[in-house]
C-alpha positions in Angstrom: -16.7 59.4 21.7 -17.5 56.5 24.3 -20.8 55.6 22.8 -19.3 55.0 19.4 -16.5 53.1 21.1 -19.5 51.0 22.4 -21.3 50.9 19.9 -18.3 49.8 17.5 -17.3 47.0 20.3 -21.2 45.7 20.6 -21.4 45.5 16.7 -18.2 43.7 16.6 -19.0 41.1 19.1 -22.6 40.2 17.6 -20.8 39.7 14.3 -18.4 37.4 16.0 -21.5 35.5 17.8 -23.4 35.4 14.7 -20.3 34.3 12.6 -19.7 31.8 15.6 -23.5 30.3 15.5 -23.3 29.7 11.9 -20.2 27.8 11.6 -21.6 25.9 14.8 -24.7 25.5 12.6 -22.9 24.2 9.3 -19.8 22.1 11.8 -17.3 24.2 10.2 -14.0 24.0 11.9 -11.2 26.6 11.5 -7.2 25.1 12.7 -4.1 26.5 12.1 -0.8 24.8 11.0 2.6 25.6 11.3 4.6 26.5 8.6 7.1 24.0 8.9 6.6 20.4 10.3 7.4 18.9 13.4 10.7 17.3 13.6 10.2 15.2 16.5 8.9 11.9 16.5 7.3 9.8 19.5 9.6 6.9 20.3 8.3 4.0 22.7 12.0 3.3 23.6 14.6 5.8 24.2 17.3 3.2 24.2 16.6 2.4 20.0 16.7 5.8 19.1 19.5 8.3 18.0 19.3 11.7 19.6 20.3 14.7 17.9 20.2 18.6 19.4 20.7 21.5 17.5 20.4 25.1 18.2 18.4 26.9 15.9 18.9 30.8 15.5 16.5 32.3 18.2 18.9 30.4 21.1 16.1 27.8 21.5 17.2 24.1 21.8 15.0 21.3 20.3 15.8 17.5 20.3 15.2 15.5 17.1 14.3 11.7 17.5 14.7 9.2 15.0 13.9 5.3 15.3 16.5 2.9 14.3 13.6 0.3 14.5 10.8 0.8 12.0 8.8 -1.9 12.6 7.9 -1.1 16.2 5.2 0.9 15.2 1.9 -1.3 15.0 -0.9 -0.2 12.3 -4.3 -0.1 13.2 -6.6 -2.2 11.0 -10.5 -1.2 10.5 -12.4 -4.1 11.8 -14.4 -4.6 8.5 -11.6 -5.2 5.6 -10.0 -7.6 4.0 -6.3 -7.2 3.2 -4.9 -6.9 -0.3 -0.9 -7.4 1.4 0.8 -10.1 0.2 3.3 -10.1 3.0 0.3 -10.9 5.3 0.1 -14.8 4.6 -0.7 -17.7 7.4 -0.7 -21.3 7.6 -3.9 -22.6 6.0 -4.6 -19.8 3.6 -7.4 -21.1 1.7 -10.8 -20.0 -0.2 -14.3 -19.9 0.8 -17.4 -21.5 -0.6 -20.8 -20.2 0.9 -24.5 -21.7 0.7 -27.2 -20.2 1.7 -29.6 -22.6 2.3 -31.9 -20.5 4.0 -35.3 -18.6 2.3 -33.9 -15.2 3.1 -31.6 -13.0 1.5 -28.5 -13.1 3.4 -25.1 -10.7 3.2 -21.7 -12.2 4.5 -19.4 -9.6 6.0 -15.8 -10.4 6.7 -14.0 -8.7 9.8 -10.3 -8.6 10.1 -8.7 -9.7 12.9 -7.9 -7.0 15.9 -4.4 -8.1 16.4 -1.2 -9.3 13.5 2.2 -10.0 15.0 4.9 -8.2 13.9 6.1 -10.9 11.8 3.1 -10.2 9.1 4.2 -6.4 9.3 6.5 -6.0 6.4 7.1 -2.4 7.4 5.5 0.5 9.0 5.8 2.4 5.6 3.4 -0.1 3.8 0.2 1.1 2.5 -2.6 -0.1 4.4 -5.1 -1.4 1.5 -7.4 -2.6 3.8 -11.2 -2.2 2.5 -14.5 -3.4 3.2 -15.5 -6.9 2.1 -19.4 -8.2 1.8 -21.5 -10.5 -0.2 -25.2 -10.8 -0.9 -26.9 -13.8 -1.6 -30.2 -14.4 -2.7 -32.8 -17.2 -1.0 -31.5 -20.3 -1.6 -28.1 -19.2 -4.0 -25.5 -21.5 -3.8 -27.5 -24.1 -1.8 -26.6 -27.1 -4.2 -22.8 -26.8 -4.5 -21.9 -23.7 -2.7 -20.2 -20.7 -4.5 -16.3 -19.3 -4.2 -16.1 -15.9 -2.9 -13.7 -13.7 -4.8 -12.9 -9.7 -4.1 -12.7 -6.9 -6.8 -8.8 -7.4 -7.4 -8.7 -11.4 -7.1 -9.5 -14.4 -5.3 -10.6 -14.2 -1.1 -7.7 -15.9 0.9 -9.1 -16.5 4.5 -6.8 -16.7 6.7 -6.8 -18.4 10.5 -8.6 -16.1 13.2 -10.0 -14.0 10.2 -14.0 -13.6 11.6 -17.2 -13.9 9.4 -20.8 -12.6 10.4 -23.6 -13.5 8.0 -27.2 -11.5 8.7 -30.8 -11.5 7.2 -31.5 -8.4 5.0 -35.1 -8.8 4.9 -35.9 -6.8 7.8 -36.1 -10.3 10.5 -33.1 -9.1 12.5 -31.9 -12.8 11.8 -28.0 -13.5 12.3 -25.2 -16.5 11.8 -22.0 -15.8 13.7 -19.7 -14.5 14.3 -17.5 -17.2 12.7 -13.9 -17.4 13.7 -11.9 -19.2 11.0 -10.0 -21.7 12.2 -11.5 -21.6 16.1 -15.2 -22.2 15.7 -17.1 -25.1 14.2 -17.9 -22.8 11.2 -16.7 -22.3 8.9 -15.6 -26.1 8.0 -12.1 -27.2 6.5 -12.3 -29.2 3.4 -9.0 -30.9 3.4 -9.9 -32.8 0.1 -10.5 -29.3 -1.7 -8.4 -27.2 0.6 -11.0 -24.8 1.1 -13.2 -23.5 3.7 -16.6 -23.9 3.8 -20.0 -22.2 5.1 -23.0 -23.1 5.2 -26.0 -21.1 6.3 -28.6 -23.4 7.2 -32.7 -22.5 8.3 
């Protein structure tokens, strides 16, 4: 009798071990979610929240916290992105004219600012419409007059603090930048045409 119990326990342990090994190899994960979502939300400043205490049927008390100021939470933005949110406009917002005067194929990437002031954030419930933005240029493309850059759903508008980085795509590991709009010498502000101009040269 004892040998059959040990045999069954050994078979069960080996089976679970084999399942664990296979799930680890294929990076399978198992997670359990509660049947009802949690009602307690984090609050950075307790003086701004309304506290309500309720007693469930099982006799254990729980605290529900609701925020009075929904703008207190900041959204994290990805680094490589452009924003389609029209509420995030700054002074000297303008288009970008790019000129590749090199003999190399170049990729120009737009990096989002790391910090955004709360005045530019409409609400914490606003949808984050940030997607990666980059442009590829052939050697000498736009070398004479430059090209105005655009986005899939409209025109590109650079704001002060946006970051531009360009790098060669021919394997030479050459790069230009990073350029911070309005803070570094490039891109240049053209007051006559009211646009930013970036010229990549040898």
